[in-house]
VOGU-3710 file (C-alpha; in Angstrom, 3 decimals, decimal comma):
1> mqiiksllkl> 4,190/13,631/-4,836  2,184/15,530/-6,420  -0,528/12,921/-8,240  -0,968/11,700/-4,784  -1,366/14,626/-3,367  -4,504/15,242/-6,394  -5,782/11,943/-5,824  -6,735/12,064/-2,268  -8,001/15,309/-2,503  -10,269/14,019/-5,155
11> ivfispvfaa> -10,902/11,101/-2,482  -11,316/13,667/0,415  -13,900/15,387/-1,739  -16,221/12,411/-2,676  -15,990/10,305/0,643  -18,051/12,405/3,275  -21,244/11,918/0,538  -20,637/7,558/0,664  -18,340/6,751/3,269  -18,615/4,326/6,260
21> aqsttllegd> -16,670/3,739/8,950  -12,949/2,762/7,916  -10,478/0,755/10,244  -6,912/1,137/10,799  -4,798/-1,527/10,320  -2,524/-3,658/12,686  0,984/-2,905/13,671  3,441/-4,744/12,283  4,392/-7,469/14,588  0,757/-7,975/15,737
31> ksphlmerid> 0,444/-11,793/17,507  -3,698/-11,587/15,931  -2,223/-12,797/11,895  -0,947/-16,231/13,648  -4,211/-16,439/15,585  -5,957/-15,285/11,853  -4,172/-18,147/9,942  -5,249/-20,962/12,151  -8,458/-19,794/12,322  -8,347/-19,581/7,902
41> ikqqsnynli> -7,368/-22,928/8,367  -9,551/-24,610/11,282  -12,675/-22,892/9,307  -11,350/-23,897/6,156  -14,025/-21,172/4,621  -14,494/-18,210/5,834  -14,508/-15,618/3,454  -13,000/-12,456/5,610  -9,573/-14,867/5,861  -9,224/-16,912/2,223
51> lttdkplerk> -8,873/-13,086/0,950  -6,033/-11,798/3,493  -3,050/-12,069/1,561  -2,584/-8,694/1,376  -0,835/-6,861/4,700  -1,673/-5,493/7,093  -5,182/-6,573/7,989  -7,372/-4,170/9,236  -8,881/-4,286/12,599  -12,442/-4,246/11,603
61> tvakvaqdad> -11,719/-7,785/9,862  -9,672/-9,622/12,838  -12,596/-8,075/15,333  -14,958/-9,594/13,021  -13,570/-12,604/12,669  -12,917/-12,927/16,511  -16,270/-12,628/17,078  -17,316/-14,828/14,569  -15,025/-17,484/15,078  -15,946/-17,502/19,273
71> slnklypnna> -19,410/-17,552/18,544  -19,327/-21,008/16,317  -17,364/-22,880/18,873  -20,259/-22,104/20,586  -22,981/-23,064/18,636  -20,574/-26,428/17,416  -18,306/-27,175/19,908  -18,079/-30,825/18,624  -17,157/-29,516/15,080  -14,138/-30,317/14,111
81> ayalsnvdky> -14,813/-27,078/11,804  -14,555/-24,584/14,759  -13,054/-26,543/17,553  -10,903/-24,162/19,599  -9,059/-24,689/22,568  -8,368/-22,951/25,102  -5,374/-20,964/24,409  -7,165/-19,999/21,553  -10,307/-19,260/22,881  -7,663/-16,623/25,380
91> nltsakmdni> -6,005/-15,401/21,821  -9,467/-14,692/20,411  -10,555/-12,458/23,808  -6,818/-10,719/23,286  -7,959/-9,836/19,615  -11,029/-8,848/20,473  -9,299/-6,351/23,158  -7,124/-5,286/20,815  -9,401/-4,072/18,752  -12,212/-3,136/20,930
101> ewingntdfa> -13,644/-0,169/18,498  -14,818/-2,959/16,614  -16,790/-5,276/19,069  -20,347/-5,285/18,570  -22,098/-5,763/22,071  -21,229/-5,707/25,645  -17,068/-5,046/26,193  -17,042/-5,376/29,981  -14,277/-7,936/29,034  -12,015/-5,596/28,185
111> lskhsflntf> -12,646/-3,189/31,425  -9,428/-3,601/33,843  -9,596/-4,038/37,451  -7,859/-1,390/38,179  -7,314/2,509/36,495  -4,881/4,475/37,325  -6,241/7,738/38,356  -9,518/6,930/37,479  -7,618/8,030/33,813  -4,897/5,345/32,139
121> ykqkanfyev> -5,752/1,815/31,511  -9,654/2,189/31,990  -9,234/-0,487/28,908  -6,694/-3,393/29,574  -5,207/-3,028/26,398  -5,240/0,587/26,014  -3,118/3,796/27,779  -5,510/6,329/27,156  -8,944/5,607/25,488  -11,929/7,738/24,296
131> sepdfflavn> -14,624/6,381/23,189  -17,597/8,279/22,251  -20,380/8,054/19,816  -18,511/10,519/16,701  -15,304/9,751/18,521  -12,660/7,160/18,735  -8,488/7,741/20,454  -6,795/4,548/21,882  -3,595/5,852/22,563  -0,582/3,323/24,178
141> pviqqvqshe> 3,274/4,003/24,876  5,529/2,098/22,498  8,922/0,698/24,632  11,384/-1,668/24,190  14,968/-2,668/26,217  16,729/-5,263/24,820  20,094/-6,334/25,715  22,545/-9,329/24,290  25,620/-10,607/24,953  27,351/-12,068/21,543
151> qgnnqtvfln> 29,846/-14,415/22,050  33,081/-12,979/20,936  32,288/-9,552/20,684  33,394/-7,085/23,377  30,680/-4,421/22,835  26,956/-4,778/24,116  24,664/-5,743/21,730  21,305/-3,438/22,659  17,733/-2,494/21,186  16,532/0,953/22,805
161> skgltlrgmv> 13,026/2,015/21,745  10,393/4,826/23,149  8,029/6,140/21,531  4,163/6,452/20,737  1,447/4,713/18,943  -1,946/5,669/18,390  -5,268/5,382/16,220  -8,600/6,452/16,050  -11,715/7,227/14,445  -13,932/10,585/13,344
171> agklgfsayl> -17,320/10,278/12,806  -17,709/6,788/11,477  -16,017/7,973/8,570  -12,298/8,863/8,945  -9,817/6,453/10,709  -6,637/7,580/11,054  -3,553/6,373/12,580  0,049/6,663/13,765  3,244/5,249/14,861  6,748/7,074/16,151
181> tdnqergpey> 9,641/5,663/18,318  12,966/6,705/18,613  15,435/4,080/18,450  19,587/3,290/19,001  20,812/-0,155/18,179  23,559/-2,129/18,116  23,141/-5,641/16,367  25,390/-8,368/15,971  28,254/-8,059/14,428  27,166/-9,576/10,860
191> fqnlvnsgpy> 24,573/-6,834/11,219  26,822/-4,091/11,605  28,789/-5,482/8,752  25,643/-5,526/6,952  25,273/-1,801/7,854  28,103/-0,416/7,439  30,056/-2,900/3,832  27,311/-4,071/2,321  26,135/-5,095/-0,136  23,270/-2,065/0,752
201> havpgfgywq> 24,597/0,292/3,457  21,488/0,520/5,104  19,647/-0,690/8,609  17,519/-3,563/7,683  14,014/-2,253/7,410  14,323/1,159/8,731  15,567/4,182/6,388  18,121/7,744/7,615  20,016/6,757/10,211  23,310/8,236/11,862
211> pfkttgfdyf> 26,215/6,475/14,635  25,429/5,910/17,883  28,276/5,191/20,070  30,365/4,711/17,178  29,355/1,338/16,276  25,532/1,512/17,354  22,759/3,266/15,189  20,253/6,111/15,810  17,096/6,216/13,863  13,574/6,763/13,971
221> dnrasiyfna> 10,553/4,480/12,811  7,813/7,348/11,694  4,455/5,307/10,347  1,104/7,326/9,834  -1,944/6,901/7,863  -5,335/8,609/7,170  -8,606/5,371/6,321  -11,544/5,931/4,410  -14,570/3,721/2,744  -16,261/5,779/-0,242
231> wkyfdfqfgy> -18,727/3,358/-1,438  -19,723/0,274/0,317  -16,744/-1,911/-1,243  -13,991/0,500/-1,659  -11,189/1,221/0,991  -8,364/3,905/0,987  -5,107/4,079/2,689  -3,007/7,320/2,312  0,042/6,660/4,348  4,055/6,458/5,581
241> dknfigdgyr> 4,380/3,027/6,220  5,181/-0,939/4,781  2,687/-3,437/2,916  3,147/-6,910/2,423  1,919/-9,331/0,048  1,506/-13,079/0,788  0,819/-15,699/3,003  5,017/-17,118/3,823  7,102/-16,106/6,174  8,667/-14,270/3,102
251> slflsdnsap> 7,324/-12,958/0,003  8,721/-12,142/-3,367  5,847/-10,184/-4,526  6,394/-6,853/-1,335  7,669/-7,362/2,081  7,986/-5,308/5,014  11,466/-5,828/4,797  12,855/-2,436/3,467  12,140/0,597/5,079  8,610/2,867/5,508
261> ylflkfnmri> 7,589/4,385/2,410  4,653/7,173/0,766  1,819/5,254/-0,995  -1,818/5,615/-1,833  -3,299/2,066/-1,265  -6,907/1,334/-3,229  -9,309/-1,843/-2,622  -11,821/-3,236/-3,910  -13,105/-6,312/-2,067  -16,928/-7,393/-3,256
271> wkldyetiym> -18,774/-10,844/-4,233  -15,148/-13,241/-4,402  -12,927/-10,725/-5,330  -10,205/-8,537/-3,462  -8,090/-6,221/-5,481  -5,988/-3,643/-4,321  -4,033/-1,083/-6,449  -1,077/1,034/-4,537  0,824/3,824/-5,869  3,924/4,173/-3,733
281> qlvgqheign> 6,780/7,056/-3,474  10,143/5,479/-3,398  13,436/6,660/-2,302  15,976/5,858/-5,316  19,659/3,873/-4,712  21,630/7,136/-2,958  24,829/7,351/-0,985  24,656/7,326/2,641  24,623/10,892/4,327  23,630/13,307/0,939
291> ymypqkfgvi> 20,385/14,860/1,257  17,864/14,858/-0,883  17,778/11,410/-1,892  16,269/10,892/-5,634  13,194/9,783/-6,229  11,094/6,841/-7,752  7,692/5,405/-7,852  5,783/2,003/-8,279  2,529/0,695/-8,843  1,412/-2,502/-7,933
301> hdvhinatkw> -1,725/-4,477/-8,670  -2,495/-7,165/-6,909  -5,888/-9,588/-7,357  -7,167/-12,589/-5,661  -10,487/-14,552/-6,320  -11,964/-16,823/-4,043  -12,111/-19,672/-6,761  -13,470/-22,519/-3,907  -14,960/-21,899/-0,017  -10,454/-23,298/0,116
311> lslgffenvm> -8,267/-22,225/-2,436  -8,099/-18,480/-3,079  -5,710/-17,238/-6,420  -4,375/-14,731/-6,834  -2,035/-12,400/-9,806  0,207/-9,573/-9,162  2,223/-6,635/-11,356  4,384/-4,134/-10,515  6,017/-1,350/-12,631  8,848/0,613/-11,447
321> fsradhfdft> 9,468/3,979/-13,278  10,563/7,530/-12,395  10,549/10,510/-14,962  12,991/13,572/-14,956  10,631/16,351/-15,472  6,627/14,804/-14,874  4,486/11,709/-13,582  3,850/9,040/-16,012  0,030/9,595/-15,817  -0,087/6,252/-17,729
331> ylnptvflis> 0,129/3,687/-14,903  -2,791/5,604/-13,121  -5,087/3,397/-14,393  -6,004/0,440/-11,973  -7,080/-1,854/-14,505  -4,536/-0,779/-16,910  -1,759/-4,528/-17,384  0,943/-2,569/-16,304  3,357/-4,838/-18,294  1,238/-4,379/-21,437
341> qqqqdgsadk> 0,808/-0,271/-20,716  4,948/-0,392/-20,294  5,140/-1,666/-23,764  2,963/0,644/-25,763  4,575/3,585/-24,230  8,256/2,416/-24,961  10,103/2,696/-22,144  12,473/0,798/-19,850  9,908/0,664/-16,718  11,020/-2,516/-14,789
351> stagldfkan> 8,313/-4,788/-14,412  7,599/-7,901/-13,007  4,027/-10,408/-12,803  3,231/-13,184/-10,426  1,063/-15,811/-9,968  0,158/-16,878/-5,702  -2,300/-19,478/-4,520  -3,516/-20,382/-1,123  -5,535/-24,067/-0,157  -6,782/-24,904/2,981
361> iahkvqlygq> -7,382/-28,584/3,642  -8,794/-31,062/6,120  -8,940/-28,076/8,703  -5,597/-28,635/9,880  -2,345/-27,712/6,745  -2,628/-25,063/4,050  -0,466/-25,172/0,872  0,757/-21,677/-0,409  2,962/-20,440/-3,281  4,183/-17,996/-5,262
371> ilfnefildq> 5,382/-17,519/-8,898  7,265/-14,323/-9,851  8,557/-13,536/-13,795  10,711/-11,137/-13,876  11,204/-11,777/-17,898  9,817/-14,288/-20,096  11,367/-16,128/-22,825  9,878/-18,756/-24,213  13,098/-20,173/-26,395  14,954/-19,378/-23,071
381> llhysrgfwa> 13,021/-21,496/-20,682  12,674/-24,664/-22,691  16,626/-24,878/-23,151  16,569/-24,187/-19,290  20,036/-25,574/-19,033  21,615/-23,173/-21,094  21,462/-21,071/-17,886  20,409/-17,518/-19,711  21,097/-14,420/-17,544  17,394/-12,943/-18,459
391> nkqgvqlgvk> 15,712/-16,129/-17,097  14,896/-13,978/-14,466  12,218/-15,544/-12,029  11,144/-16,819/-8,367  8,954/-19,417/-7,013  8,133/-20,083/-3,197  6,204/-23,019/-2,089  5,061/-23,870/1,189  3,251/-25,547/4,018  1,431/-24,718/7,794
401> yidafkvknl> 0,470/-27,862/9,683  -1,507/-26,350/12,414  -2,115/-29,024/16,253  0,655/-30,884/14,409  0,169/-34,528/15,685  -2,371/-33,756/17,379  -1,132/-31,335/20,230  -3,133/-28,588/20,400  -1,630/-24,850/19,524  2,048/-27,019/18,307
411> dfqfetnivr> 1,873/-24,905/14,890  4,573/-26,111/12,127  5,488/-24,394/8,721  7,587/-25,018/6,161  9,235/-22,599/2,849  11,452/-23,118/0,199  12,181/-20,007/-1,885  14,219/-19,616/-4,769  14,719/-16,764/-6,774  17,552/-16,840/-10,052
421> pftysshdtv> 20,264/-14,140/-10,389  19,791/-11,033/-11,740  15,843/-10,681/-10,662  14,559/-8,008/-9,612  18,121/-6,210/-10,976  17,307/-3,417/-14,218  19,681/-2,001/-16,377  19,901/1,253/-13,881  20,570/2,081/-10,364  16,800/3,632/-10,496
431> tnysnynqpm> 13,902/0,966/-11,720  15,524/-1,852/-9,784  13,334/-3,574/-7,238  14,406/-1,739/-4,199  13,337/0,915/-1,283  15,966/3,382/0,247  18,782/0,960/-0,670  16,923/-2,369/0,693  14,964/-5,181/-1,116  11,889/-5,016/-1,474
441> adplganfde> 11,460/-8,445/-1,445  13,221/-11,002/0,148  16,217/-10,205/2,229  18,725/-11,458/0,803  18,150/-10,392/-3,034  18,417/-12,651/-5,647  20,890/-15,727/-6,639  19,888/-17,737/-3,968  17,831/-20,806/-2,529  16,637/-20,390/0,958
451> figicryqpv> 14,678/-23,217/3,612  12,874/-21,975/6,620  11,351/-24,461/9,220  8,895/-22,720/11,892  8,031/-24,417/14,897  5,264/-22,455/17,129  3,519/-23,378/20,321  1,248/-21,906/22,998  1,372/-24,701/25,721  -0,539/-21,938/28,095
461> nklslegrvi> -2,398/-18,736/27,764  0,278/-16,389/28,172  3,562/-18,109/27,373  4,416/-18,706/23,245  7,566/-20,767/22,226  8,858/-20,362/19,183  12,025/-22,031/17,141  12,988/-21,149/13,080  15,824/-22,646/11,373  16,740/-20,863/7,780
471> yfrqgldsag> 19,188/-22,066/5,783  20,635/-20,214/2,279  22,782/-20,697/-0,593  23,460/-17,559/-2,693  26,186/-17,002/-5,454  28,147/-14,063/-4,188  30,132/-11,289/-6,441  33,654/-12,050/-7,477  36,154/-10,103/-8,301  34,607/-7,143/-9,143
481> enfgsnilln> 32,154/-9,127/-11,206  28,582/-9,151/-10,884  26,828/-12,737/-10,908  23,301/-11,337/-10,188  22,586/-11,113/-6,228  23,203/-8,075/-5,885  19,971/-6,305/-7,283  21,804/-2,715/-6,977  23,752/-3,419/-9,668  23,523/-2,795/-12,979
491> ydtrprdygf> 22,328/-6,007/-14,628  24,389/-4,767/-17,715  27,682/-5,586/-16,089  27,381/-8,963/-16,189  30,374/-10,790/-17,424  28,312/-13,112/-19,979  25,452/-13,766/-20,895  25,396/-18,087/-20,748  26,066/-20,158/-17,299  24,268/-18,563/-14,787
501> kvgtgmlaqc> 22,702/-20,624/-12,401  21,398/-20,184/-8,372  24,483/-19,965/-6,377  26,880/-18,939/-9,760  29,253/-16,799/-7,627  31,213/-17,559/-4,750  28,621/-19,700/-3,307  28,047/-18,209/0,138  25,995/-20,784/2,606  24,304/-19,926/6,039
511> lnaylgasye> 22,638/-21,517/8,938  20,589/-19,157/11,254  18,808/-21,517/14,039  16,400/-19,085/16,690  15,101/-20,277/19,551  12,619/-17,822/21,610  10,366/-17,606/24,475  7,589/-14,670/25,085  5,896/-14,258/28,252  2,895/-11,766/28,320
521> vkenlfidls> 2,632/-10,329/31,064  -0,825/-8,389/30,368  -1,792/-7,066/27,482  0,832/-6,522/24,744  3,634/-6,468/27,809  5,940/-8,555/27,089  9,077/-9,996/28,467  11,735/-11,929/25,435  14,521/-14,709/26,499  16,126/-16,017/23,289
531> fqyrkyrvas> 19,212/-17,435/21,818  20,412/-17,196/17,958  23,570/-18,828/16,249  24,471/-17,684/12,526  26,877/-20,093/10,968  28,272/-18,574/7,543  30,660/-19,837/5,296  32,360/-19,046/1,828  34,624/-21,701/0,771  36,303/-19,553/-1,849
541> dpalnndsrm> 37,539/-16,907/0,547  37,189/-17,882/4,267  37,479/-13,813/5,372  34,181/-13,605/4,856  32,818/-16,694/7,243  31,100/-15,210/10,782  29,828/-16,749/13,312  27,952/-15,682/15,135  26,343/-16,855/18,667  23,524/-14,763/20,365
551> isvgvrlnaf> 21,546/-14,580/24,113  19,047/-11,835/24,369  16,595/-10,962/26,923  13,933/-8,013/26,505  10,866/-6,341/27,347  8,537/-5,031/25,467  5,196/-2,884/25,569  2,953/-2,717/22,191  6,544/-3,272/20,134  7,708/-5,862/17,690
561> krvydy> 10,657/-8,132/18,080  13,272/-7,187/16,362  14,927/-10,582/14,204  18,067/-10,612/12,586  16,685/-13,621/9,928  18,725/-13,235/6,864
//
């Protein structure tokens, strides 16, 4: 993307004059975000955390919060706002080890008792590390082996990943990171049906893939970024990776559900404001197997303000577009209202807007939510019962409750997501809210309501337990008619204009329950055991019904846990 390259050259040119040390970000699936959530709720007024709706988190932020929380707990041991359990303290030490380059003071706690060949694992968290005044480098292997048995499936379900991750910093000015794995995967039967039969024909969360042993999939997970800080309050990231906007398990704005993509991210954090702009180059809708996939572009503006010490409010807007012969420079302005500019240009680009909030209450509870508007027609909203097709909105509401019932490190989360038909769809196959044939928000697409319950419990330092229940209803297309669940379809193919509500079409209902345990043998080396049950029913078409019972055992090192939560 030429415009991103031009902007990058400009930033690189000016950054040596003004740059300060710039942090890399956490890897997907890192264990620290849940700890940060707990500290955010406990302290209730932590400026570094109230404005962390945009993810992944910076390692610098995690390290600072971990050090500050540890210090405050020692200074005020009897203050409920800062009270940390022994497990919390263990997790804080782990967070500091995993982000050792940002720890001030003594770091002896991170040293290994026995290094390998006096070269490898000198630090507990890093296989190979260089720490010099003008250069930091951490290199780690990535390994994951998971074997599963699905009842009624005569083939082994498995995931085999191996690769490398690294991060570093040069002269305190330029940060860099990379993550590369080679993966072979045969998921449960409903996962295989999703990839082979649709509606999206894609391996969830990833891009290009090839068949592996007839019914498996072979793909790379390749991500890399460079980071720099131009002036005190302005950060830039140029990368090929994923982003997430929200405080929930899902996001209606931008999730990490789709494949990685190229982006240039600009972030300004000053006073009580956190403002982020993301320019994205995405892969448009395409047939699997073809080369020279079509390109499209997206721009996101996301601003959050710390309205009070315990309340964060945010505004989100996005536009998706493609031009046959040029890039639309109109959208480069990071302060312009995208929807207004789209209308001013007379373009038919896809635009959305939304509001979100996060509130920490009584050092125990966090409320959060999002509301998304794809179209806003006041007259039709006032007559909502008509079910006008262009009433395209989504709502999320959630609550987190930590140390539930006075049990330390027992945390609950409940969330509901409701998205009307045709939300995220467009008048063509280009400007819908997708990347590499996958939704960029909730993996279900649209025309659904979803209810999520999560229980996390860490009874001792190294053992983590998690239970998760997801129930959703979704209206599917019937007899070739478009009822608004598949966001890749042109919304002009709808059968009518009125009579649409959530669930219109063939009603599918699904219960997906998961129970898992993870034991951390050594830093970032886990043994996982899990059981998953999924029941999927379509009353009007029993041929689509599917049941899955699967037990899995695996080992992973510096790798995120693969989930099939749809």
